[in-house]
Backbone as CSV, one residue per row, in Angstrom:
resi,resn,N_x,N_y,N_z,CA_x,CA_y,CA_z,C_x,C_y,C_z
1,UNK,0.998,-1.184,0.434,-0.001,-0.082,-0.231,0.797,1.699,-0.230
2,UNK,2.055,1.417,0.579,2.753,2.656,0.408,3.475,2.498,-0.344
3,UNK,4.265,1.445,-1.044,4.855,1.274,-2.394,3.758,2.289,-3.572
4,UNK,2.403,1.697,-3.574,1.157,2.492,-4.133,0.756,4.341,-3.937
5,UNK,1.192,4.426,-2.629,0.879,5.846,-2.093,2.363,6.323,-2.505
6,UNK,3.771,6.125,-2.775,4.720,6.737,-2.680,4.462,6.932,-4.381
7,UNK,4.143,5.888,-5.558,3.719,6.111,-6.788,2.824,7.704,-7.426
8,UNK,2.088,6.994,-6.056,0.979,8.022,-6.783,1.438,9.316,-6.805
9,UNK,1.891,9.897,-5.816,2.546,10.949,-4.932,3.790,11.261,-5.928
10,UNK,4.359,10.441,-6.167,5.555,11.268,-7.157,4.851,11.591,-8.658
11,UNK,3.694,10.863,-9.132,3.053,10.912,-10.256,2.347,12.239,-9.710
12,UNK,1.761,13.038,-8.767,1.190,14.283,-8.809,2.329,15.211,-8.855
13,UNK,3.105,14.685,-7.944,4.430,15.777,-8.213,4.838,16.431,-9.526
14,UNK,5.068,14.977,-10.152,5.773,15.095,-11.560,4.303,16.147,-12.787
15,UNK,3.086,15.875,-12.550,2.163,16.507,-13.146,2.493,17.530,-12.552
16,UNK,2.429,18.437,-11.665,2.431,19.538,-11.308,3.593,20.438,-12.060
17,UNK,4.645,19.519,-11.718,6.207,20.268,-12.381,5.471,20.646,-13.939
18,UNK,4.867,19.575,-14.657,4.785,19.602,-16.410,4.041,20.615,-16.595
19,UNK,2.698,20.916,-15.744,1.683,21.838,-15.945,2.109,23.325,-15.945
20,UNK,3.030,23.580,-14.597,3.656,24.801,-14.708,4.254,25.219,-15.690
21,UNK,5.086,23.890,-16.273,6.404,24.294,-17.371,5.440,24.588,-18.477
22,UNK,4.077,24.267,-18.655,3.007,23.944,-19.856,3.262,25.328,-20.287
23,UNK,2.699,26.194,-19.012,2.181,27.354,-19.334,3.430,28.750,-19.362
24,UNK,4.063,27.911,-19.194,5.455,28.969,-19.512,6.057,28.967,-21.210
25,UNK,7.371,29.497,-21.584,7.539,29.275,-22.402,8.205,28.344,-22.930
26,UNK,8.525,27.714,-21.855,10.108,26.470,-21.946,8.681,25.478,-21.228
27,UNK,7.953,24.515,-22.384,7.012,23.955,-21.858,7.797,22.429,-21.127
28,UNK,8.824,22.537,-21.555,10.148,20.978,-21.691,10.767,21.502,-20.255
29,UNK,10.991,22.261,-19.498,12.014,22.995,-18.314,11.588,22.527,-17.693
30,UNK,10.645,21.564,-16.910,10.318,20.993,-15.861,11.247,19.831,-15.680
31,UNK,11.878,19.293,-16.728,12.921,17.642,-16.728,13.829,18.712,-15.914
32,UNK,14.318,19.968,-16.238,16.066,19.910,-15.406,15.241,20.343,-13.807
33,UNK,14.109,20.730,-14.115,13.731,21.053,-12.721,13.428,19.690,-12.001
34,UNK,12.911,18.984,-12.223,13.029,17.805,-11.440,14.187,17.060,-10.995
35,UNK,15.122,16.998,-12.537,16.555,17.104,-12.394,17.251,17.117,-10.901
36,UNK,17.116,18.602,-11.039,17.569,19.518,-10.000,17.277,19.223,-8.873
37,UNK,16.136,18.922,-8.446,15.210,18.935,-7.409,15.905,17.872,-6.363
38,UNK,15.962,16.859,-7.040,16.328,15.625,-6.710,17.577,15.080,-6.190
39,UNK,18.659,16.272,-6.357,19.925,16.877,-5.626,20.183,14.635,-5.702
40,UNK,20.840,14.208,-6.556,21.411,13.027,-7.067,20.817,11.796,-6.037
41,UNK,19.310,11.947,-5.971,18.820,10.924,-5.064,18.060,10.020,-6.326
42,UNK,17.998,9.264,-7.146,17.205,8.744,-7.880,15.711,8.309,-7.651
43,UNK,15.820,8.248,-6.322,14.633,7.836,-5.989,13.509,8.916,-6.780
44,UNK,14.162,10.077,-6.811,12.936,10.721,-7.404,12.613,10.952,-8.855
45,UNK,13.316,9.747,-9.481,13.124,9.565,-10.742,12.535,8.616,-11.292
46,UNK,11.055,8.799,-11.520,10.092,7.408,-11.647,10.720,6.161,-12.838
47,UNK,11.298,6.980,-13.956,11.701,6.344,-15.170,12.988,5.671,-14.857
48,UNK,13.566,5.988,-13.546,15.249,5.650,-13.516,15.301,4.386,-12.938
49,UNK,15.685,2.890,-12.649,15.818,2.003,-11.501,17.879,1.279,-11.338
50,UNK,18.028,2.288,-12.111,19.627,1.921,-12.362,19.972,0.795,-13.809
51,UNK,19.080,0.443,-14.154,19.232,-0.869,-14.795,18.288,-0.345,-16.697
52,UNK,19.109,-0.918,-17.643,18.756,-0.742,-18.869,17.537,-1.134,-18.644
53,UNK,16.700,-0.995,-19.819,15.130,-0.803,-20.328,14.906,-2.486,-20.997
54,UNK,14.524,-3.398,-20.274,14.428,-4.618,-20.379,13.933,-4.941,-22.434
55,UNK,13.431,-4.142,-22.702,13.014,-4.255,-24.292,14.171,-3.912,-25.163
56,UNK,15.397,-2.751,-24.612,15.917,-2.517,-24.863,17.128,-4.043,-25.058
57,UNK,17.052,-4.224,-24.319,18.338,-5.311,-23.646,17.505,-6.853,-24.395
58,UNK,16.479,-7.138,-24.673,16.082,-8.004,-25.876,16.219,-8.035,-26.965
59,UNK,16.378,-6.578,-27.368,15.987,-6.327,-28.822,17.655,-6.202,-29.474
60,UNK,18.497,-5.633,-28.431,19.583,-5.799,-29.046,20.938,-6.850,-29.161
61,UNK,19.845,-8.179,-28.531,20.721,-9.303,-28.303,21.056,-9.686,-30.178
62,UNK,22.563,-9.785,-30.268,22.569,-10.241,-31.587,22.601,-9.413,-32.842
63,UNK,22.571,-7.757,-32.572,22.684,-7.084,-33.680,24.373,-6.671,-33.722
64,UNK,24.371,-6.519,-35.195,25.597,-5.838,-35.487,25.809,-4.614,-34.337
65,UNK,27.386,-4.108,-34.660,27.506,-3.283,-33.722,27.497,-1.634,-34.770
66,UNK,27.334,-0.748,-34.380,27.539,0.556,-34.426,27.515,1.750,-34.151
67,UNK,26.749,2.797,-34.584,26.760,4.339,-34.008,25.723,4.398,-33.742
68,UNK,25.461,4.652,-32.108,23.835,4.518,-31.642,23.872,5.796,-30.963
69,UNK,22.459,6.487,-31.770,22.242,7.811,-30.176,20.831,7.404,-29.693
70,UNK,20.693,7.581,-27.951,20.144,7.387,-27.364,19.340,8.687,-27.232
71,UNK,18.389,8.996,-27.347,17.425,10.066,-27.156,17.151,10.264,-25.461
72,UNK,16.905,11.619,-25.293,16.634,11.783,-23.916,17.205,10.777,-22.685
73,UNK,18.271,10.839,-22.579,19.340,9.342,-22.175,18.722,9.533,-20.773
74,UNK,18.466,10.842,-19.895,18.475,10.987,-18.342,19.507,10.378,-17.594
75,UNK,19.525,9.392,-16.862,20.875,8.970,-16.515,21.367,7.790,-17.069
76,UNK,21.379,7.526,-18.032,22.104,6.771,-18.951,22.456,5.466,-19.053
77,UNK,21.331,4.947,-18.343,21.354,3.638,-18.128,21.076,2.886,-19.914
78,UNK,20.634,3.000,-20.556,20.217,2.636,-21.713,21.451,2.856,-22.356
79,UNK,22.215,3.915,-22.055,23.188,4.545,-23.155,24.501,3.611,-22.746
80,UNK,24.867,3.343,-21.873,25.874,2.456,-21.019,25.601,0.967,-20.871
81,UNK,24.426,0.632,-21.230,24.289,-0.828,-21.894,24.668,-0.874,-23.027
82,UNK,24.611,-0.073,-24.526,25.123,0.182,-25.486,26.282,-0.229,-25.360
83,UNK,26.934,0.965,-24.865,28.456,1.460,-24.647,29.627,-0.120,-24.381
84,UNK,28.954,-0.531,-23.105,29.310,-1.575,-22.561,29.076,-3.058,-23.910
85,UNK,28.458,-3.370,-24.465,28.449,-4.265,-25.358,28.939,-3.838,-27.105
86,UNK,30.023,-2.397,-27.174,30.474,-1.814,-28.215,30.222,-0.962,-28.778
87,UNK,29.334,-0.318,-28.308,28.410,0.665,-29.253,29.140,1.864,-29.305
88,UNK,29.477,2.688,-30.061,29.912,3.901,-30.609,28.420,4.954,-30.054
89,UNK,28.573,4.830,-29.046,27.186,5.497,-28.370,27.500,7.753,-27.843
90,UNK,26.095,8.435,-29.056,26.281,9.671,-28.181,24.155,9.504,-27.304
91,UNK,24.669,10.245,-26.393,23.670,9.869,-25.571,22.948,11.807,-25.056
92,UNK,22.227,11.786,-25.103,21.666,13.518,-24.799,20.242,14.048,-23.888
93,UNK,20.725,14.532,-23.176,19.008,15.163,-22.890,18.930,16.632,-22.674
94,UNK,17.920,16.894,-22.702,17.452,18.475,-22.521,18.102,19.025,-21.299
95,UNK,18.265,18.015,-20.365,18.549,18.906,-18.930,20.071,18.422,-18.671
96,UNK,20.672,19.865,-18.400,21.796,19.733,-17.716,22.475,18.932,-16.878
97,UNK,21.757,19.289,-15.884,21.759,18.199,-14.841,21.959,16.373,-15.061
98,UNK,20.615,16.178,-15.230,20.645,14.838,-16.347,21.853,14.730,-16.749
99,UNK,22.833,15.436,-17.545,23.754,14.699,-18.283,24.692,14.910,-17.157
100,UNK,24.864,15.583,-16.826,26.337,15.671,-15.450,26.112,14.417,-14.749
101,UNK,24.891,14.433,-14.153,24.739,13.019,-13.619,24.900,12.032,-13.761
102,UNK,24.368,11.423,-15.041,24.747,10.548,-16.312,26.211,10.579,-16.067
103,UNK,27.227,11.362,-16.524,28.496,11.377,-16.357,28.946,10.749,-15.278
104,UNK,28.454,11.139,-14.307,28.950,10.888,-12.894,28.396,9.133,-12.458
105,UNK,27.464,8.898,-13.253,27.045,7.285,-12.473,27.506,6.496,-13.654
106,UNK,27.770,6.859,-14.560,29.132,5.891,-15.673,30.228,6.719,-16.426
107,UNK,31.075,6.877,-14.970,32.508,7.084,-14.514,33.892,6.308,-15.923
108,UNK,32.857,5.197,-16.167,34.284,4.209,-17.105,33.530,4.003,-18.156
109,UNK,32.395,5.071,-18.574,32.017,4.656,-19.972,32.407,5.187,-21.467
110,UNK,32.460,5.004,-22.451,32.658,5.866,-23.399,32.167,6.691,-24.164
111,UNK,30.710,6.530,-23.636,29.309,7.584,-23.886,30.221,9.338,-24.087
112,UNK,29.534,9.257,-25.342,29.531,11.028,-25.824,28.459,11.399,-24.953
113,UNK,28.239,11.982,-23.781,27.258,12.607,-23.174,26.870,14.456,-23.432
114,UNK,26.389,14.619,-24.172,25.560,16.030,-24.758,24.654,16.700,-24.103
115,UNK,24.252,17.920,-23.694,23.179,18.480,-23.828,22.651,18.871,-24.866
116,UNK,21.398,18.483,-25.102,20.858,18.649,-26.869,19.113,18.591,-26.860
117,UNK,18.648,19.283,-27.307,17.299,19.306,-27.647,16.744,19.067,-29.149
118,UNK,15.913,17.127,-28.567,15.728,17.114,-29.741,14.716,18.233,-30.842
119,UNK,14.079,18.820,-30.446,13.529,19.534,-31.411,14.389,20.813,-32.041
120,UNK,15.627,21.037,-31.500,16.819,21.695,-32.676,18.496,20.519,-32.480
121,UNK,18.285,19.659,-32.832,18.964,19.070,-32.753,20.412,18.903,-33.962
122,UNK,21.453,18.766,-33.147,22.675,19.474,-34.342,22.364,19.003,-35.999
123,UNK,22.973,19.813,-37.022,22.684,19.419,-38.282,23.621,17.947,-38.545
124,UNK,24.619,17.721,-38.198,25.643,16.602,-38.316,24.664,15.311,-37.901
125,UNK,23.562,15.291,-37.052,23.368,14.291,-36.802,22.259,13.576,-37.797
126,UNK,22.001,14.071,-38.732,20.875,13.509,-40.018,21.810,12.459,-40.655
127,UNK,20.712,11.056,-40.521,21.498,9.981,-41.423,22.620,9.685,-41.174
128,UNK,22.891,9.662,-39.631,24.319,9.245,-39.225,24.234,8.455,-38.387
129,UNK,22.966,7.683,-38.040,23.163,6.438,-36.767,23.024,5.119,-36.980
130,UNK,23.365,4.140,-36.504,22.865,2.640,-36.922,21.868,2.426,-36.038
131,UNK,21.844,2.973,-34.800,20.281,2.266,-34.031,19.890,4.544,-33.192
132,UNK,18.877,4.424,-33.508,18.210,5.845,-32.763,17.635,4.902,-31.939
133,UNK,17.697,5.529,-30.536,16.714,4.806,-29.375,16.110,5.834,-28.639
134,UNK,14.738,5.521,-28.651,13.954,6.713,-27.697,13.482,5.584,-26.990
135,UNK,13.603,6.087,-25.613,12.882,5.542,-24.797,12.079,6.591,-23.720
136,UNK,10.331,6.340,-23.416,9.828,7.187,-22.399,9.785,8.653,-22.774
137,UNK,10.143,8.673,-23.893,10.294,10.596,-23.919,9.185,10.969,-24.990
138,UNK,8.846,10.033,-25.891,7.658,10.835,-26.782,6.208,10.739,-25.621
139,UNK,6.205,9.852,-24.689,5.017,9.856,-23.995,5.209,10.810,-22.716
140,UNK,6.682,11.244,-22.492,6.249,12.480,-21.421,6.050,14.450,-22.065
141,UNK,5.723,14.195,-23.186,5.655,15.361,-24.260,4.064,15.958,-23.913
142,UNK,3.922,16.971,-24.129,2.461,17.541,-24.540,2.163,17.026,-26.026
143,UNK,0.784,16.915,-26.236,0.645,16.505,-27.636,0.987,17.394,-28.373
144,UNK,0.908,18.439,-28.902,1.760,19.465,-29.926,3.111,19.028,-30.024
145,UNK,3.785,19.115,-28.938,5.458,18.568,-29.067,5.626,17.431,-29.324
146,UNK,4.759,16.546,-28.633,5.334,15.109,-28.954,5.013,14.988,-30.605
147,UNK,4.390,15.648,-31.228,3.754,15.125,-32.965,5.120,15.820,-33.511
148,UNK,5.274,17.117,-33.528,6.662,17.321,-33.577,7.954,16.810,-33.343
149,UNK,8.317,16.374,-32.418,8.945,15.778,-32.139,9.314,14.532,-32.241
150,UNK,8.407,13.388,-32.794,8.266,12.117,-33.437,8.980,12.515,-35.202
151,UNK,8.713,13.433,-35.205,8.967,13.220,-36.661,10.483,13.369,-37.178
152,UNK,11.186,14.033,-35.869,12.459,14.481,-35.756,13.423,12.864,-35.673
153,UNK,12.527,11.920,-35.042,13.735,10.791,-34.877,14.405,9.553,-36.328
154,UNK,13.143,9.641,-36.985,14.014,8.685,-38.607,14.643,9.467,-39.575
155,UNK,14.887,10.494,-39.451,15.746,11.440,-40.825,17.270,11.186,-39.492
156,UNK,17.446,11.114,-38.476,18.525,10.474,-37.679,19.719,9.161,-38.720
157,UNK,18.572,7.976,-38.803,18.585,6.850,-39.137,19.690,6.797,-40.179
158,UNK,20.602,6.267,-40.208,21.545,5.915,-41.625,20.932,5.025,-42.231
159,UNK,21.060,4.948,-43.555,20.496,3.997,-44.066,21.074,2.288,-43.884
160,UNK,20.090,1.678,-43.836,20.529,0.393,-43.217,20.070,0.102,-41.783
161,UNK,19.898,1.307,-41.080,19.900,1.072,-39.922,18.513,1.084,-39.347
162,UNK,18.522,1.051,-38.035,17.218,1.138,-37.171,16.672,2.116,-36.627
163,UNK,15.463,2.515,-35.676,14.817,2.986,-35.388,13.947,2.293,-33.777
164,UNK,14.612,2.652,-32.766,13.887,1.865,-31.730,12.875,2.525,-30.216
165,UNK,11.384,2.483,-30.638,11.032,3.710,-29.653,10.150,2.309,-28.768
166,UNK,10.583,3.063,-27.314,10.039,2.180,-26.245,8.754,3.268,-25.363
167,UNK,8.003,2.293,-25.027,6.701,3.345,-23.962,5.703,2.648,-23.933
168,UNK,4.371,3.506,-23.004,3.098,3.011,-22.902,2.213,2.617,-23.739
169,UNK,1.353,1.777,-24.366,0.482,1.955,-25.589,-1.028,2.084,-24.607
170,UNK,-1.636,3.240,-25.281,-2.877,3.519,-24.899,-4.215,2.298,-24.765
171,UNK,-4.250,2.101,-23.984,-5.924,1.246,-23.869,-7.120,1.958,-23.393
172,UNK,-8.328,1.696,-23.118,-9.335,1.885,-22.584,-9.185,2.402,-21.378
173,UNK,-8.429,1.507,-20.630,-8.236,1.514,-19.110,-7.336,3.031,-18.620
174,UNK,-6.210,3.380,-19.623,-4.643,4.029,-19.346,-5.382,5.150,-18.629
175,UNK,-4.386,5.602,-18.189,-4.929,6.734,-17.051,-5.063,8.368,-18.207
176,UNK,-5.066,8.991,-18.415,-5.650,10.057,-18.954,-4.735,11.531,-18.856
177,UNK,-4.655,11.415,-17.649,-3.660,12.121,-16.414,-2.012,12.307,-17.303
178,UNK,-1.192,13.173,-17.852,0.049,12.522,-17.543,0.803,13.608,-17.271
179,UNK,2.195,13.987,-17.511,2.932,12.481,-18.355,3.026,11.467,-16.815
180,UNK,3.393,10.444,-17.704,3.342,10.110,-18.843,2.021,10.015,-19.944
181,UNK,1.765,10.198,-20.878,0.747,9.891,-21.709,0.502,8.049,-22.301
182,UNK,0.254,7.449,-21.939,0.065,6.350,-23.284,0.016,6.692,-24.211
183,UNK,0.585,6.093,-25.755,0.408,6.709,-26.885,-0.613,5.633,-27.867
184,UNK,-1.049,6.280,-28.338,-2.354,5.680,-29.661,-1.714,4.745,-30.477
185,UNK,-1.761,3.631,-30.577,-0.935,2.933,-31.918,-1.164,3.182,-33.266
186,UNK,-2.030,4.188,-33.329,-2.233,4.783,-34.628,-0.763,6.208,-34.660
187,UNK,-0.549,6.786,-33.762,0.708,7.492,-33.906,1.873,7.037,-33.713
188,UNK,2.144,5.934,-32.702,2.838,5.227,-33.146,3.791,4.666,-34.204
189,UNK,2.894,3.740,-34.737,2.442,3.733,-36.560,3.761,5.008,-37.215
190,UNK,3.206,6.138,-36.648,3.400,6.816,-37.880,4.946,7.565,-37.670
191,UNK,5.763,6.681,-36.278,6.712,7.831,-36.183,8.015,7.207,-36.949
192,UNK,7.871,5.944,-37.491,8.896,5.893,-37.861,8.475,4.967,-39.798
193,UNK,7.459,5.398,-39.864,6.526,5.361,-41.053,7.780,5.482,-42.675
194,UNK,8.252,6.287,-42.361,9.335,6.878,-43.566,10.448,5.535,-43.658
195,UNK,11.068,4.550,-42.812,12.230,4.132,-42.866,11.595,2.393,-43.058
196,UNK,10.201,2.040,-42.454,9.715,0.636,-43.592,8.942,0.273,-42.662
197,UNK,8.302,-1.041,-42.609,7.059,-1.600,-42.319,7.493,-1.942,-40.334
198,UNK,6.980,-1.412,-39.295,6.930,-1.640,-38.180,7.099,-2.942,-37.237
199,UNK,7.704,-3.336,-36.627,7.759,-4.643,-36.423,7.192,-4.110,-34.434
200,UNK,6.158,-4.142,-33.809,5.250,-4.197,-32.710,5.569,-5.045,-31.683
201,UNK,6.153,-5.164,-30.684,6.268,-5.713,-29.433,5.622,-5.497,-28.403
202,UNK,4.578,-5.914,-27.800,4.015,-5.401,-26.472,3.901,-6.580,-25.104
203,UNK,3.831,-6.386,-24.002,3.963,-6.792,-22.614,3.400,-6.010,-21.639
204,UNK,3.745,-6.713,-20.376,3.525,-6.236,-19.344,4.544,-6.581,-18.447
205,UNK,4.952,-5.439,-17.553,6.215,-6.032,-16.269,5.569,-6.497,-15.055
206,UNK,6.041,-7.565,-14.599,5.279,-8.112,-12.984,4.553,-7.373,-12.225
207,UNK,5.475,-6.119,-12.412,4.978,-4.691,-10.866,3.519,-4.152,-11.786
208,UNK,3.297,-4.134,-13.319,2.593,-3.314,-13.396,1.411,-3.323,-13.246
209,UNK,0.175,-2.295,-13.487,-1.084,-2.226,-13.417,-1.701,-3.244,-14.415
210,UNK,-2.638,-3.873,-14.299,-3.090,-4.534,-15.725,-3.540,-3.198,-16.451
211,UNK,-3.786,-1.587,-16.109,-4.280,-1.408,-17.442,-2.863,-0.634,-18.398
212,UNK,-1.703,-0.885,-17.648,-0.395,-0.743,-18.552,0.065,-1.960,-19.129
213,UNK,0.163,-1.359,-20.828,0.940,-2.499,-21.367,2.107,-1.831,-22.567
214,UNK,2.831,-2.485,-22.497,4.347,-1.406,-22.601,4.409,-1.754,-24.615
215,UNK,4.958,-1.293,-24.752,5.557,-1.445,-25.965,7.082,-1.187,-26.517
216,UNK,7.458,-2.025,-27.717,8.595,-1.939,-28.631,8.508,-1.817,-29.875
217,UNK,8.427,-0.333,-30.469,8.445,-0.329,-32.369,9.550,-0.240,-32.275
218,UNK,9.943,-1.510,-33.571,10.966,-1.363,-34.131,10.917,-1.010,-35.811
219,UNK,11.685,0.052,-36.436,12.075,-0.149,-37.968,13.100,-0.184,-38.171
220,UNK,13.335,-1.106,-39.208,14.482,-1.136,-40.056,14.789,-1.572,-41.451
221,UNK,15.780,-0.341,-41.825,15.534,-0.291,-43.269,16.503,-1.649,-44.167
222,UNK,15.473,-1.857,-44.994,16.241,-2.836,-45.608,17.097,-2.496,-47.419
223,UNK,16.581,-1.131,-47.900,17.537,0.018,-48.386,17.193,1.170,-47.744
224,UNK,17.316,2.412,-48.887,17.515,3.727,-48.045,15.974,4.006,-48.259
225,UNK,14.981,3.109,-47.125,13.412,3.486,-48.274,12.718,5.125,-48.248
226,UNK,13.819,5.807,-47.120,13.456,7.523,-47.424,13.300,7.671,-48.932
227,UNK,14.812,7.452,-49.897,14.599,7.619,-51.187,13.449,7.082,-51.978
228,UNK,12.942,5.646,-51.540,11.524,5.121,-52.306,10.908,5.539,-52.117
229,UNK,10.857,6.382,-51.291,9.536,7.178,-50.883,9.305,8.172,-51.411
230,UNK,10.155,9.000,-51.515,10.119,10.417,-52.751,9.506,10.169,-54.239
């Protein structure tokens, strides 16, 4: 019971920060505020448990190595996991504090940690990564920003590369107040449609509420499908 109460308290606090930010000129500033308020206590960060996302771990098995871009890396568990397995990893977050914290957490890692904004990324990232990984970022954005951000991901993928997105799938029982805002399957399908067909995997974690459905959507180019689509 206490665990549930703590989770509800965290969710209310995050929603409050998000609502305050959404009424300002910097609707994503609540990420930096949350990481700063946490003061290096990762129990404040509900999407971070010190481990890479299991849907990422499962997908990466047997894949050829290459250059990876981790979008909204937070405290860096997924980025460090990829780097440890031989990937050349660039990981970015909009929060300066998150990036500094991630570097401290993973001091032996070869990850390139960068403060950057998904809506205004470096030009040289275009078609430059064999893997682009987005975990729980789009679902944490208000709808208008989410749609704009979703169009930024596929252009990062190099020919023959992959885009992998992980989050919660919207159901009739899904909580409507966010963040997070579970995503409709019709929206998820559009994220990588310029790359090729979507491979969708859904699951529930052992401690999930019955209403929580997790998804991993992956798109991999067999050819440079962007050219074919023009």
